[in-house]
N, C-alpha and C positions, 0 to 999 in steps of 0.2 A: 489457482484461485477461481478462474472462470469455470473450470471443469467441475470442481466441487459444488460451486453455487448452482450450476446447471443441473447437476444430479439431484441436489436437495429440492430445487424448484420443480423439476419434472415429477419427482415422487409426490410432492405436495399437491401439485396441480392435477396430475393424471392418475394418481393412485397406482394400482397394479395393472393398469392397461398396458404398461410398457415394460419390456425387459431391458434393464439398464446395464451397460457394460462400460467400465473405465479401463482404458489402455493407458498405462503409466510406466515410465522408465524408473521412477522413484517409488520407494515403499513407504515413505513418510511425506507428509505435508508440513513444510517449515513455515512458520509465521515470520516471513523474511523482514518486514519493515522494522521489527524490533531489534534486528541484528546491529543496527546503527548504534544502539545503546550498549552493546556487549563490551566493546573495548573500554568503556568508561565505568564499567560495573554498575550501570544504571538500569539494566534489564537483561533478560535472557530470552531469546526467541524460543518459543515452545515448538516442539515437533509432535505431530499427531500421526498415529498409525492409520494408514489409508484403508487397510483391510477392516479395521474397526468401524470406520465411518461408512464405507461402501457396502460391505457385506452385512455387518451387524445392524447398522442403523437404516441404510437405504434399502437393503435387500437386493443389491445388485451383485454383479460379479466383476472380478478384476483379471485383466490380462497384463502380465508384466512385460514391458517392451516399449519401443519407440515407434512412432508413425513415420514411415519413410516415403510413402506414396499412397495416392488415392486413385482407384479406378471407378470414376463416377458412373460410367455406362453400365458396369456390372454390379454397382453398389457394394464395393469391397474396399476395406482399408487394409493396407499391407504393412506389416511390422518389420523391424530390423532382423527378426529371427526367421523371416520368410512366411510367417503365418498370414492367412487371409481371413479377415473378420468381416462377415456379411453384415449389412445394415439396411434398415429402412430409412433411418435418419442418422446423419453423422454430424457431430459438433466438434469442430477443430478448436482446441484451446491449449495449444502447445507453448504459448508464450513466445517471447522474442529471444534472439541470440545477443548476448552482451559482448561488445567489442571494446578494446582500449581506444579511448578518444584522444588522449594526450600522451603519446609515448614519453616515458621518463617520469610521469606522475604516478602516484598510487591510484589505481582505478578501484574504487570501492564498490563491490558488487554484492557483498553480504558477508556471511559468516566466514567464508574462505579467506577474506581479506582482513579479518579482525586481528589476527596475530601481527600482520605487517603494520596495521594502524597502531597497535599497542607499542611496537618498536619505535615508531615515529614519535609517539607521545613521550616515550622514554628519552629520546634524544632532545626533545624540546624542554623537558623537565630538567635534564642534566646540563643544559646550556650549550651543548654541541651544535644545536640548531636554534636559531633565534627568531625565525619568522616562518609562517605557514599561510598558504593561500588555498582556499576552498573554491574550486572552479566549476562553473556550469558550462559545459562545452557546446551547448546548442540552445536555441531559443525555445523550441517546443519540447520541453521536458518537464517532468514532475519535479518541482523545485524543493519540496519540503526536506528531503534528505541532506541537501547541501547546507541548509540553515540549521538543521539539527546537528550536523557535524561541527559547524562553526560555533554554535552556542555551547555545546557540550565540551568541545575542545577548550574554549576560553574558560569555562567554569572549572574544568579539570585542572588546568594549569594554575589558575588563581588559587584553588584550594591547596595546591602544593607549593605555593610561593613563587611560581614562575611568571610573575606579573609582567615582566619585561618582554615576553614573547609577543610579537606582533601577529595578530590573527586578522586575516582579510578574506573577503568574499569578492570574487570577480564573476559578474553575471551579465548576460545580454539583456536582462530585463531593464525596463525604464525605472522601475521601483521594486524594492524587495517584496516578494510574494505577490506580484502584480496580477498573477493568475486569479487570485481570490479577491481582487478589487482593492479600492482605497482603504476600506475598513481594516483589512488584513495588514496592509502596509503601515497604517497608523498604529496597529497593535504591536507589531514586531519591532518597529523602529526604536522604541525605548529600551527593549530587551537587548538589542544589538549595541546600542550606545552604552548601556550600563555595563556590558561585558567588554567594552573597549574594542569592538569589532568594526573594522573599516570596510564599508561596502562600496565597490566600484561598479556602478551600473552602466548600462548601454555599452558594455565591453565584452566582446566575444573572444574567448581564449582560442588561439589558433595553433601555437607551436611552443614547446618548451625546449629552450636551448641553454643548457647549464642552469644558472639561477634566474635566467630571464624568461618570463612567460610573455611571449609575443602575442599581441592582440590583432584581430582582423582589422585591416585598414591601416592603422598606425598605433603606436604606443606600446609600452611594455611595463610589466610589473616584476619586481625582483623579490624572490623568496627562497629560503633554504629548502623548504618542503612544499610540495603541491599535491593536493588530493582532488581527483575529478570523478564525476559520475560517468558510468559507461555510456557509450553510444549503442543504440539498439538497431538490429536489422532483422528482417523476417527470415523464415526457414526455407523459402522457395520450394515448397512441396510439389513434386511432380504430380501432374494430373489436375492441379488446381491453378486458377489464374493468380497472378501476383503482380505488384508494381515493381519499379526498378530497384526498390529497397528490399524486396522479398516479402512484403506484407500482402495479406489477402483482402481484396475489395469486397465489401458487404453492403447491403442496404440497411435501412433503419430497423429492420427486424432480424438482422444478422444473417440473412440469406446470401450465400456466396454467389457472385455474379456469374450468370450463364451456366450454372450447374444446378441440377435438380437434387433436392433432399440433402444438401450439404450446407451447414451453417458454420459460422466462426464467431468467436467472442474473445475479448481481451487483447493482450499485447500483440497477438499474431495478426490483427486486422490493421487496415490502413488508418484507423482513427488515430490522430497524431499524438494524443496524450496517453501515456502508458502508466496505469496506476491500478492497484488492486480493487478499490471501490468502483472505479469506472468499468473494470473488467466484469465485476459482479453485475452491474447494471446491464451491460451488454448480454450477459448470460441469462438474466431474467427475461429480457426481450426475446431471446431465442427460445427459452423454455415455454413462454406463453404462445409463441408461434407454433411450435411443435405440438403443444397440447391442443391448440385450436384445430390444427389440421387432423388431429386424431379424433376430433369430435367433441372435445370438452367444451361446454358452453361458456366460452370466455372470449372477450374482444381483446386480442393481443395489442398491448401498448408498444409503440415504437420506442427506441432508445433515445432518451433525451437526457444528456449528461447533467448530473448534479455533482459538484465537487465537494467532498467532505474530507478534511484533513485534520489529524491529531498531531500537532507539532510537539515533539519531545524537546524540552529546553534545558534539561539538567536540573530543573526545578519544577514548578507547577506547569502542567501541560497547557497548551493553547489550542482551543477548538476553532476550526475555520470551516465556513460553508459558503458556497457561491453557486449561482446559476449562470454559467459562462455565456449562454445565449442571450442573457439580459444585461450583462455588464457593458459598460462603456456606451450606453445608449441614453445620453443625457439630452434634455431639451430645455428650452427657455420659454416661460409662459408669462403673460401679463396679468397681474392681480392688483386691482385698485391702483393702476398707474405705476406699480412697482414691478421690477423684473426679478423673478425668482428662478433659481437654477434647481431643476428637479431631476432625480434619477428614477427610472421606472421601477417601481416595486421595491421590496426588500431583497435585493439581489445578492448582498454580501453580508456575512455575519462573522464576528470574532468574539470569543468569550473564554473566560477561565473555567466555565462550567460546561457540561455536555450540551451540544446542540442537536444530538440525536441519541437514541437509546435502543439497544445498549451502546455505550460510547466506545466502540471498538476502534482499534487502529485502522483496520480494514472494515469499512462500513458496508456490509453486505446484507441484503434483506433476509436471506435464509441462513447463511453460514455464520454471521455474527451472533445471532441469538443462540445457535447451537454451541458455538465455542465458548460463549460467555456464561453458560449455565453451569453452576457448580455441581449440580446433580443432573447429568444429561438425561433428557426425557424426550419423547416424541414431540416433533414440532407441532405447534398449534397456530392460532391466528396471531400470536404475539410475535410479530415480525419487527424488523428494524424500522423505526419511524423517526422523522424529524420532530423536534420539540418546538423550540421558539420559531425557527425559520418557516415551518409549515403551518403556523397558526396555533399549535398546541402550547400548553403551558411549559415553560422551561423548567428543567430540574433545578431545584434550589441547591445552594452549596451544602445545606444541611442534609438534604436527601442524598446527595452524592456521597458525602462523607459517611452517612449511615450505611449506605450500600457497600462502600469499601470496607468499613469496619466490620460489617456482618460477614462478608466473605473471608476476611482475615480471621475472624473469630471462629468461623466454621473450620478453617484450616487448622487452627490451634487445637480445637476440640478433637478433630479427627486424628491428628498426630498424637495427642495425649493417649488415645485409646489404641494406637498402633495401626490405625487405618490410613496408611501413608498414601495409598492410591486416591482416596477421597480428599485427603489434605492437599495433594498436588492439584487436583481438579479445582478445589476452592481457590488456590493461589492463581490458577489460570483465570478464574472469574475475576479476581481482584485485579490482575494485570490488565484484563480487558477493560476494566472501568477507568484505568488511568494511563494506559499505554505501557507502563513499566512498574515493577514492584518497588517498594521501598528497599534500600540496600540490605537491611537486616533480614528481610524476607527472601531476598535472593540467596543469602547464606543458608537460611532454613530450607529453601527448596533443594539446594545441593545436598544438604544433610538428609532430608527426607527421601530424596531420590536414591541416595546410597542405601538408606535403611530399607526401602522397598525392594531394591535389588537383592539385599542380603537376607530378606525374610524367607 
């Protein structure tokens, strides 16, 4: 995520003053946040050909392989194949390593775990298992996936008549979605209540022993099935500094500590929250710094995190936005001898309509507009922007519905004429507007994808 955002940002900011190279062990970029919905047939994560993005769009080159070491003194990146790639500037965006946090639970990492999750849902539907806990195994984690799993699990079971299954969330948070502030908690609480989901807050899962999920300190929760998010650790790259968890320390511009011309962005850094939108913001700060050092007349902005989250609920999505550095800074002031409780600024927002545009699941300044465009074209000044939260006009429900309907109409028209490639691109645009496609269009996507392969 951070690597692609950095590539697009550097090309936009510095033009062709830079020769850009992507070192990647994967040949496709998978839109991983949507994989949560795949087990419930509520969405399908799109995969994008990296060569098409890097070579055809960015005009860079690709080296297939993994980074295993950096020689900062000689400005060389070393790959697992033994290749040495020289650089003037190096951006580390390898992501983090996912580890099992609760042995015995299903650790949901993405598409590789969809089949196991479907099997678990089948047991719950058949009645061979009657309770499930969705567990958040650490305090400092991106929490949206655990609530998406809970909401979609409850909706899935209710639709199939398995209302008796008990669905619970166990989280160390003091309130649901507390990362986004009280507005988000107020918005999600009725959804959880309506689906019959029990939330146990201020509870840190520590150990799973049989049916008993033991909590740190004291207490336990019993469940037939447990799903947990993975624990993350850094790659501990030789040649670069790292903390005791393997993550790379950087400054607000993404510069790696005590190393010249090496930057890092995304989950590989010591920044505690790991999420695609935040990774993109770090990549933007890095790109501006690299461009400025190249002589581009730009004042590089430091990384100041803004949280944007599109919560898939199994129904209408919920858009969340927060400025974490401003949250929880309340003050009391006297006005006409009355005491008023005020919170600084509009720090937190939750709405059923988009709070940024394009309203992608991963809110990235350069990558989101690129992926959301039904007819890919060179990037221009139309970058991702906040609507209501940043002072702009919010997108009305009618405008959002019109945009979605237009994208689906384009898809239908292209498919009718046998242009399945364009039809699939239009479906990608529709998916970006809502986080996931309507179920009937997921079926059409599979049909059109098969037709494209057979053409």
